[in-house]
C-alpha positions in Angstrom: 37.1 -132.5 -34.4 38.8 -129.7 -32.2 39.3 -132.1 -29.2 40.7 -134.5 -31.8 43.4 -132.1 -33.1 44.2 -130.6 -29.7 44.7 -134.1 -28.5 47.1 -135.0 -31.3 49.1 -132.0 -31.0 49.3 -132.0 -27.1 50.4 -135.5 -27.4 53.3 -134.2 -29.3 53.8 -131.5 -26.7 53.9 -134.1 -23.9 56.6 -135.8 -25.8 58.8 -132.5 -26.1 58.1 -132.1 -22.2 59.6 -135.6 -21.7 62.5 -134.7 -24.2 63.5 -131.7 -22.6 63.0 -133.0 -19.0 60.1 -130.6 -18.0 57.0 -131.0 -15.9 53.7 -130.8 -17.9 51.4 -129.1 -15.3 48.1 -129.2 -17.1 46.0 -128.3 -20.1 43.2 -125.7 -20.0 41.2 -125.7 -23.2 43.7 -125.0 -25.8 46.4 -124.0 -23.3 49.2 -126.3 -22.5 51.2 -125.5 -19.3 54.8 -126.8 -18.6 57.3 -125.7 -15.9 61.0 -126.4 -15.5 62.9 -126.8 -12.1 60.3 -128.6 -10.4 59.7 -130.9 -8.7 63.2 -131.3 -8.8 65.5 -128.3 -9.1 67.4 -127.9 -12.5 70.1 -125.1 -13.0 69.2 -124.9 -16.6 65.4 -124.9 -16.2 65.0 -121.7 -18.1 67.0 -123.0 -21.3 65.0 -126.3 -21.3 61.8 -124.2 -21.3 63.1 -122.0 -24.1 64.0 -125.0 -26.2 60.9 -126.5 -25.7 59.1 -123.4 -26.8 60.9 -123.3 -30.0 60.2 -126.8 -30.7 56.7 -126.1 -30.1 56.5 -123.8 -32.8 58.2 -125.9 -35.2 56.1 -129.0 -34.2 52.9 -126.7 -34.7 54.1 -125.7 -38.1 54.7 -129.5 -39.3 51.6 -130.7 -37.6 49.6 -127.8 -39.5 51.0 -129.1 -42.7 50.1 -132.7 -41.9 46.5 -132.0 -41.1 46.1 -129.2 -43.9 44.9 -126.7 -41.5 46.6 -123.8 -40.0 47.2 -123.8 -36.4 48.5 -120.7 -34.6 50.3 -120.6 -31.2 51.5 -117.9 -28.7 53.8 -119.0 -26.0 54.7 -116.8 -22.8 57.6 -117.5 -20.6 58.6 -115.9 -17.1 61.1 -116.9 -14.6 60.8 -116.8 -10.8 59.4 -118.5 -7.8 56.3 -120.4 -7.5 54.3 -122.5 -5.1 53.4 -126.0 -6.2 51.6 -129.1 -4.6 49.2 -131.7 -5.0 45.3 -130.5 -4.5 42.4 -132.7 -3.5 41.8 -136.2 -2.7 39.1 -137.5 -5.4 40.9 -136.2 -8.4 44.3 -135.0 -7.1 46.8 -133.3 -9.3 49.9 -131.3 -9.0 49.4 -127.6 -9.7 51.6 -124.4 -9.6 50.5 -121.0 -8.5 52.0 -117.5 -7.9 52.9 -114.4 -9.5 55.3 -116.0 -12.1 52.6 -118.1 -13.3 50.2 -115.4 -13.8 52.7 -113.3 -15.6 53.7 -116.2 -17.9 49.9 -116.5 -18.6 49.6 -112.9 -19.3 52.5 -112.9 -21.7 50.7 -115.7 -23.8 47.4 -114.0 -23.8 49.0 -110.7 -24.7 51.4 -112.2 -27.0 51.8 -112.3 -30.8 50.8 -115.4 -33.0 53.7 -117.4 -33.9 56.1 -115.9 -31.5 57.6 -116.5 -27.9 57.2 -113.6 -25.4 59.7 -113.5 -22.5 60.1 -111.1 -20.0 63.6 -109.1 -19.1 64.4 -111.8 -16.2 64.1 -114.7 -18.5 65.9 -112.9 -21.4 68.7 -112.2 -18.7 68.9 -115.8 -18.0 69.1 -117.2 -21.7 70.9 -114.3 -23.5 74.0 -116.1 -23.5 72.5 -119.1 -25.4 69.7 -117.2 -27.2 69.0 -114.4 -29.5 66.1 -112.1 -28.9 64.4 -109.2 -30.6 62.9 -106.4 -28.4 59.2 -106.0 -28.5 59.4 -102.8 -26.3 57.3 -101.9 -23.4 53.9 -103.6 -23.5 51.1 -102.9 -20.9 50.1 -106.0 -19.3 46.8 -106.3 -17.1 47.6 -106.6 -13.5 51.6 -106.0 -14.3 51.8 -102.3 -15.7 54.2 -101.8 -18.4 56.8 -104.5 -18.9 60.0 -104.7 -21.2 59.1 -107.6 -23.4 61.3 -109.5 -25.9 60.8 -112.3 -28.5 62.8 -115.3 -28.4 64.2 -115.9 -31.9 66.3 -118.7 -31.5 69.3 -120.6 -30.0 72.9 -119.3 -30.8 74.3 -122.8 -30.8 73.3 -125.8 -32.8 70.8 -128.1 -31.3 
């Protein structure tokens, strides 16, 4: 039953990734990883990821109503350099590594249900187009104390 629900929801997330021109990297259990600006550079990659994150929250709320079960989502977004490539020959797949990926994953795991948590770097890239709420300093394993923000929404109409 859990696999069926995740498949239905992640299929919707796949459609959102396509809509926003983002690269789905992988799913791992109940985690869904997407990246912007790769494999082809995109000047607006952070904006695309932010819009997808907002859409994911809305889509999860709609899906929860449809199935009559409350699903909860946490999202973490960080911006920075990564290393990417295709690994293996038997079941090759495109993957992404680096401190940026690790930070985004930690933001998700140390996040708040129903919220999109971003770093100061990401906020600075997005603050002209999006509104934020300051979460304050949060101690993140392996990163120390980080100034974190909640992405609240778009300043412009979508």
